C-alpha positions, 0 to 999 in steps of 0.5 A: 818862844820862836816868831812862828809859835808867837804868830801862830799863838797870836792868830789863835786869840784873834780867832777865838775872839772873832768866834765869841763875837760871831756866837754873840751875833748868831744868838742875836739874829736867832732871836730875831727871827724867832720873833718873826716867825711867830708874828707870821704864825700869827698872821697867818691864823688871822687870815684863816679867821678872816676867810672863815668870817667872809664865809659865814657872811657869804652863806648868810648873805646867800640864805637871806636872798633866797629866803627873800625870793621865797617870801617875796621880799623885797616888795616891787 
């Protein structure tokens, strides 16, 4: 083999090795991103749950205040 063919073959071998490493790294990063996305989706659901609870508590408080003014509670 000539020096040019040997040099090209060596470069291709190194490039293949680097590509294998990059594929493994990319697969690992993809797994991490998927888990972070799942966690953020859970946080979004929890946020809406808390907003709903706050709405129910606010409505109940408003109802009790309205009921209290009709019934005369609290007595002064």
